[in-house]
N, C-alpha and C positions, 0 to 999 in steps of 0.2 A: 801525497798533499790530506792534512784531517780538510777534512767537509765537514755542512752544519749537518746536522741527524737527518732535514727533510728535503737534502738533498744527495741521500746517498747516491752510489752509484746503481748505475741502470741492470740487471741481467742477461741482458742480452752478448753485455762486453765480453762472457764465458761463454754465452752458451747458444751463439749464434757463428755455425763452422764453415754456413755453405755462400757466406758473401763474402765475395772480390774482399782479401787483405786488403786495409785501408780504404775502403768506403763506405761510406756510410754504416751505421750501425742501425736497428731500427729504431733503439729512445734518440737518435738525431736525425731523422727523418721527419717531426713532427715539425720539428724546426726550417727547414728548408724548407718547407710546405707552407709558412708562416714567414720567408724572406721578405715580399714587398711588401707585408701586409705592415711588419717592423721597422721597414723602409718610410717606406710614408709616413711614422710616426717619425720618424727622427733620425731613427737608430739603424746601424750598419751592423753584422752577422760576418763572418769570418768569412771569405774565398769560400770557404769548401761547403758552404750554406747556399751559397746560390744557385738557383735552380738548373744554372748549367752550365756548372763546374763539369770543367775534367779535370782528374786528378794529372797534378804536372808531373809524374813522375814512372809514366804510361809517355813521354817524349822523351824525357831526358834518363830514362834508364838508372835511376837512382830505386833505394829502398826507399818506401815512401813512411819511415818510421826516422828517415835523415833531415824530411823537409817540414815546408810550415803547415801545406793543405794538409799531412799527413797525420796530422795531432787531434785527437777526438774530443769533443767535451762528453764523460761519464753520466753527468749527473742527471738526475733523475729526475731533476727539476727545477733544474740550471742552464743558462745559459750566457756564456760575455756576449760582449758586444761594443760596440762602439758608438758615440752619441756623434752624429756629421758635424753638427756647429760649429763643437771647440774640439772635437777628437776623444775626449776623454771616454776614459776602459769605461763603463759601465756593465752590471750584473743583473743579470732578467732569475724571478722567481716564477715562477704557472704556479698559481693560488687552484688549490681542487677544493671545489664543491665538500667531499668530502672530510677533511682535513685545517687542522689549525681554525677554528670558523673567528676565533676574538684577532688572528693575525695581521690580515688588515688595520683594525683599528687602533689593535695597541699602534703597531709599526708606524702608521701616519698618526695618532695622537703626540708619539713623539718625538714629530717629527711637523708640530707645528712651531709656528716663527718663535714664539716665546721660550718654549719648551727645544726648541734648535738651537738660541743664543742662549742655555744654558750650561755655563763651562760642566757643571758635571753630568752633564748627558751624555750616554757614551752610547746609547742604540743606535745602532746605525739610522743612518736617517732614509726618509724615502725619498726618491726624485725626481716621481714619472709613477703612473699607473700608466698598462695600454691595457684596451681592450681588443681584443682580436673577433673581425667585421665573423657574422656566422656561426660562432663558437657561442660566442659571449663570456670566452675565458679570454681571465685577467691577468695582469705581468705586473710584478714590481718591478721596479726600478730601484738598485740601491748603485752605489759605487762597489767599482770591485777592490775588493781585499782582501788580505793574504793572513796568511795564516801565524798564530799569534806567533808559535816557537821555530819559525824560521826564517832568517835563519838563527841558528843556534845565542842563545844569550850570552857574550862576554865578561857579563862584568857585575857580580851584585846587586850592582845600584840602579842596572839596565831591567834587570828582576825584580827590582821595589819600585818602577818608576812600571812598571807593567799594573803589576799587581794591585798599586794605589788606583791606580785608573779604574780597572777588571771594579774593585772594588768599594769606589766611588760610585760607579755606572748602577749598580745594583744595589749599593741606598739610593739613588734619584726611580728607583722602579718600585722600593719598597717605600720608598714616603709617598708616592701614589697606589699604594696598595694592590700594587703588581709585582704574581711571582716572577719570577722567565721561566723556571721549572727542566726548566733543560740547560743549564750554564754553563755544560760543563768545555773539555780541549779543544772539539769540533767547531762550536759556537763561540767561537772568543780568537779577534784578529783583527790587525792594521790597516791602516793606511797605509799602502805601502808607497807613495807617491813624493815624498820628503827624501825617502830611503834609494830609491829608484827609479830618480829623474826620468829617463829612457826608458821606461817601463819593462817589461819581461812578457813570455809568449804566457799565456792565459791555462795552458794544458801542461807543460813542462816548464815551473816556473822557476826553475833557475838555468833557464836559455833565453837570447835576446825574445826582442818581438819577431825581428826577421828568423830567427831560429837559425840565423846562421858563426852564429858563437855564444859566450855562456851571459849571462845578465850579468850587469855592472852596477854597484852600487855599495853605498855608506853603509859605516854600524851604527846600531839606536843610541850612542852615544852622541857623533860628530852631528845626526839629521834624526833627531826624538820623533817617533812615529807615536800618533792618538792610537789608542786598542780601542774594540769595540765590543758588545755583547750584540749578537745577532741572534735571526731565526728564534720568531715568538710564535711558532706554531701551539706549541705547546702553554705556551703562557698564558696567564687568567687573571684578572682583575674583579678586585674581593670589597666588599661592605669598612674589613677593614682585616689588620693583618693576625687576628686573630677568631682566627678558619680554622675547617679540618678540611677536609678535599678528597676522592678519589685517586691510589697513587697512579702515576703515570712515568713513566718509564724515556728516560730516554740515549744520550750517550754512556751515560755512568751507572747502572745497575748496581751500583754496592749499597745507598744507603741501606741502613737498618729499618728502617723504617718501613717498607716497602716487600719486606722478605715473607710477611702472611698476610698483606693484601688488604691489612684497615685503614679507611680512612689516616688522613695524618694530617701535620700541617706546611703544605708548599714551601712558605719559607723559610719554616726552618731545615729544609732537605738540600734550599738551594744556600743555604750555607755552608752545609755538605757538600755539596758542589765544590764549591773554588777549597775548601779545606781541601776535599782532597787531592784537588786537580795539584793543587803545591806540590800534598804528598807525595803523589806516583808521575808527576814530571819533573822535579825538582831535586827536592828531598831523600828521592831512593833512587834518583840515576846525575846526581851529583854529589863533590863533595863541598863541605864547609856552608848547608845549608843549618844548622842548629842550632841559630835563633827564631827558626821562623817557627819549631816543633810544638812548642808551647800553648802556642796561636793555633795551630794544625789541630794537636789536640784537645783541645775545643773545642772548634767547630767542624769536627767530627764524633764525636762524642754517641757513644751510643742510646743515649737517653736523648731525644731529639729538643728538648726542654727548657734541657742544663747546656745546649747550646747557645754562643753568643749573639745578638743580637748586629745584625749589619753598622749601627753603629755605635755599637764597640768593636766590633773587631778592625774600623777606624778610628779609633781611639785608640787602641793598643796597637795597630798601626805604627800611627804616630810617633809614638811612644820606643816601640822597633827602630823605626827612622833613625832618633835621636841617639838612641846608643849604639849605631853603628858609625864607627869612626870611617874618614875622608879612604882611609888608608884598603878596609874593607870591601869599604863599598867600588873602590876600583878597582880590587882582585879581579884577578881574570876566574873566572870557572871553571874546574876540568870534572870530564864526567869518570866518575867511576869505574868506570872498564879504560880506563887509559893507562899505558905503563908509566911507570917512573920516568923513567925521559921521555914522554909526552909531554908527559904534564911541565914538567921543569922546561921545554919546549914553548909551549904556548903561555908561560907564567913567566921566561925573559921576552915572549916575542908582543905578550900584552904591555908586561913592563913602558918596551919603546914606546910602542902608543901613549900608556899614559901620563906621558912626563911629556908629546904633544898635546893632547889633551889637554893639560895645565898649565900650554903658553900659550894657546887659544881660550884658556877660560873655560873649558868647556864642564860641568860640573856635571859633578858625582854619580847626582842624581838623573838622567836626560831628560826633560819633562818638555813636551810639547812647546810653542807659542800659543 
């Protein structure tokens, strides 16, 4: 499961061999110690993090990895929880004083009512802020989201819906002179509530919430999700977009302008990140994305000055959208690694779904309400 750059897996996942298998990792102990403080703010951590937790497998004899309370959260700064008043799953993020100095300010700014009501705003909303007594440490509370590419995209129309939304979100940021500076694969997610109305387990997202079976969901075409840009730990606010700044390396370290360490324009680099994401995650992995190659080449041009502005990207995306037939948009996406017989099976199965989608008036480019 991809995770934000600032929520990387904690090193203790691999270095702690003395602990009993299945019990808390050192990175989880902090959350257990904050259990009651979090409860009093209206949120509940999983049973695993209750101070009086006794592992269920000690009584049942089952393997720890087969039961719900044996599933750890190994994010360095994040933890899932449930909002008690309505049962909504949320994500906590710890704010470290020496990291992301503008993160809370930027996240909060995009969550103000006027910004939150703007349909072009695809920045993850801030639901709440919790301050832990004694330490004064703050937790941001945000929606619990799912990686943008899980499950896999089934059609080119689903891809177009995703990329248009993400570019729209970056445009919303750039118009306000804010560069994301890490809009890479780990920091693009979607709201799973429509596709997974019964939820799923936060640590094993292919499993049901109670960990007793597989998670049941819908396709993106059946129930279109809303995509979000997350993690503003490296983001910065500037007086204009005509600016140079020290390079900050996040999830994608391949930007040409970062190789010599000189100051560069972070807005140009944002464009590179999105273009390279399409190249790495779609063009190189799947068949049929030739229609994106020219735009991606422009977005990843070695000379940052020659890359298009995000406004130009949106305009070119609109033209690409108009150029694609309904047949193409509804066609199944197949992996370059798929054997011919597997690709043929996927296409035939998608043809059956397509007929159902057309009968039920599902658009070829599934956009959320």
